[in-house]
C-alpha positions as CSV (number, residue, x, y, z in Angstrom):
1,M,38.8,22.2,52.1
2,K,39.7,22.0,48.4
3,L,40.6,18.3,48.8
4,I,37.1,17.7,50.6
5,S,34.9,19.6,47.7
6,Y,37.1,17.3,45.1
7,T,36.9,14.1,47.0
8,V,33.1,14.7,47.6
9,L,32.5,15.6,43.5
10,L,34.9,12.4,42.9
11,I,32.5,10.4,45.2
12,I,29.2,11.8,43.8
13,F,30.7,11.2,40.3
14,L,31.5,7.4,41.1
15,F,28.3,6.7,42.7
16,S,26.3,8.3,39.3
17,L,28.7,5.9,37.4
18,L,27.7,2.9,39.0
19,S,24.3,3.6,39.5
20,C,24.2,3.5,35.6
21,R,26.1,0.6,34.9
22,A,23.8,-1.3,37.6
23,E,20.9,0.2,35.6
24,K,22.3,-1.2,32.5
25,S,22.8,-4.6,33.6
26,K,19.3,-4.4,35.1
27,E,18.2,-3.8,31.0
28,T,20.3,-6.3,29.8
29,A,19.0,-9.2,32.3
30,E,15.3,-8.5,31.4
31,T,16.3,-8.5,27.7
32,Q,18.0,-11.6,28.3
33,N,14.8,-13.3,29.9
34,W,13.0,-13.2,26.4
35,S,12.9,-16.7,24.9
36,D,11.6,-18.6,22.1
37,G,8.5,-19.5,24.3
38,H,7.6,-15.5,24.5
39,S,8.0,-15.3,21.1
40,V,5.6,-18.0,20.1
41,D,3.2,-16.8,22.7
42,F,3.3,-13.2,21.1
43,N,2.6,-14.8,17.8
44,Q,-0.5,-16.8,18.7
45,E,-2.0,-14.0,20.4
46,V,-1.5,-11.8,17.4
47,N,-3.1,-14.7,15.3
48,E,-5.6,-15.1,17.7
49,R,-6.8,-11.5,17.6
50,E,-6.9,-11.1,13.8
51,Q,-8.9,-14.4,13.5
52,I,-11.3,-12.8,15.7
53,Q,-11.1,-9.6,13.5
54,I,-11.7,-11.8,10.1
55,R,-14.9,-13.8,11.6
56,L,-16.4,-10.1,12.4
57,F,-15.5,-9.0,8.9
58,L,-17.0,-12.3,7.2
59,E,-20.0,-12.1,9.6
60,H,-20.6,-8.7,8.3
61,F,-20.1,-9.4,4.7
62,K,-22.1,-12.7,4.2
63,S,-21.7,-12.5,0.9
64,L,-18.3,-13.4,0.9
65,K,-18.3,-17.3,0.5
66,M,-14.4,-17.9,1.4
67,T,-12.4,-21.1,1.4
68,L,-9.8,-21.2,4.0
69,T,-6.0,-22.6,3.0
70,D,-4.3,-24.5,5.8
71,S,-1.5,-21.6,5.7
72,G,-4.6,-19.5,6.8
73,L,-5.4,-17.8,3.8
74,R,-8.9,-16.8,2.8
75,Y,-9.8,-17.0,-0.9
76,M,-12.9,-16.9,-3.2
77,I,-13.0,-16.7,-6.9
78,Y,-15.8,-14.7,-7.9
79,K,-15.5,-14.5,-11.8
80,S,-14.0,-17.4,-13.6
81,G,-11.4,-16.9,-16.8
82,E,-10.3,-19.3,-19.2
83,R,-10.6,-22.9,-18.6
84,E,-6.6,-23.4,-18.6
85,T,-4.3,-25.0,-16.0
86,L,-3.5,-23.6,-12.6
87,A,-0.5,-21.1,-12.1
88,K,2.7,-22.8,-11.3
89,T,5.6,-22.0,-9.1
90,G,8.4,-20.2,-11.5
91,Q,5.8,-19.2,-14.1
92,F,6.0,-15.5,-15.2
93,V,2.5,-13.7,-14.1
94,R,0.7,-10.5,-14.9
95,I,-1.6,-9.5,-12.3
96,R,-4.0,-6.3,-11.2
97,V,-4.6,-6.1,-7.9
98,K,-6.3,-3.5,-5.3
99,M,-5.2,-3.9,-1.6
100,E,-7.1,-2.5,1.4
101,L,-7.0,-2.6,5.0
102,L,-10.1,-4.4,6.3
103,N,-11.4,-1.2,7.4
104,G,-11.6,-0.2,3.8
105,T,-8.4,2.0,3.6
106,L,-7.2,1.7,0.6
107,C,-2.9,1.0,0.7
108,Y,-2.3,0.0,-3.2
109,E,-4.2,-0.5,-6.4
110,T,-2.7,-1.0,-10.1
111,P,-3.2,1.6,-12.0
112,K,-5.7,1.7,-15.0
113,G,-4.2,0.0,-18.1
114,E,-1.3,-1.6,-16.1
115,T,-0.2,-5.0,-14.5
116,D,2.1,-6.0,-11.9
117,E,4.6,-8.7,-13.4
118,F,6.6,-11.1,-11.9
119,V,7.7,-14.7,-11.3
120,L,5.4,-16.9,-9.2
121,E,7.1,-17.6,-5.7
122,K,10.4,-16.4,-7.0
123,S,9.7,-12.5,-6.0
124,E,9.1,-10.5,-3.0
125,K,5.2,-10.4,-3.3
126,E,3.1,-11.1,-0.4
127,S,3.1,-15.0,0.2
128,G,-0.7,-14.9,0.4
129,I,-1.0,-13.2,-2.8
130,Q,1.5,-15.6,-4.4
131,E,-0.6,-19.0,-2.7
132,A,-3.5,-17.5,-3.8
133,L,-2.1,-17.0,-7.7
134,R,-1.4,-20.9,-7.5
135,L,-5.1,-21.7,-6.8
136,M,-6.2,-19.3,-10.0
137,K,-6.3,-19.9,-13.8
138,K,-5.7,-17.1,-16.2
139,G,-8.7,-14.4,-16.0
140,D,-9.7,-15.4,-12.9
141,H,-10.6,-12.6,-10.3
142,A,-10.7,-13.4,-6.5
143,K,-11.1,-12.0,-3.2
144,L,-8.6,-12.7,-0.6
145,I,-8.2,-12.0,3.2
146,L,-4.5,-12.0,4.4
147,P,-3.8,-12.6,8.1
148,S,-0.3,-10.1,8.6
149,Y,1.8,-13.0,8.5
150,L,0.9,-13.7,4.7
151,G,1.1,-10.3,4.0
152,H,3.3,-7.3,5.7
153,G,3.9,-9.1,9.0
154,L,4.6,-7.2,12.3
155,L,6.4,-4.5,11.1
156,G,3.8,-3.5,8.0
157,D,5.5,-2.2,4.8
158,R,6.7,1.3,6.4
159,G,4.5,2.8,3.9
160,K,1.0,2.6,3.7
161,I,0.4,-0.7,5.5
162,P,0.5,-0.4,9.2
163,P,1.9,-3.1,11.5
164,Q,-0.2,-6.4,11.8
165,S,-2.5,-5.6,9.2
166,I,-4.8,-7.7,7.7
167,L,-5.3,-7.4,4.3
168,Y,-8.4,-7.7,2.1
169,V,-7.3,-8.3,-1.6
170,D,-9.3,-8.1,-4.9
171,L,-6.9,-10.0,-7.4
172,E,-7.0,-10.6,-10.9
173,L,-4.5,-13.0,-12.8
174,V,-4.4,-11.3,-16.5
175,D,-1.8,-13.8,-18.0
176,I,0.4,-16.6,-17.2
177,K,3.5,-17.4,-19.2
């Protein structure tokens, strides 16, 4: 009788072990079906949604007369500074920035009396901000709209900026060296 119970337990154990492996191989097969084409489609869908949100935002704030760059950055210089040359890659820049979500939620702001300092195109600053700085002169103030791929992308910053966030930025180029 004991032999039969052990046999039954062994059969149940083997059956459950095999069924777990079948589930695992099914999950692996589903994961392996993801392709570059899926990634492209997903990114295009995210971009289309963001473009709709940006257009709705700009329709609501008609005073924002923004220029659209090839990368998808929207910017508007609303206060001109000194008439010097544009900032260039490799130059040391000092900026003040206020970064919000499109709904007005404040994410980051340079503290009063302070500046953020970095080397243009040689830092981890958002690529949309770096692109905008190359369009600005010392003392310029600009409004920017950064689609998520020019800001913090699909994951956000894991702090104050959620995943797939469009950023509305007020940027001042304080100095160029």
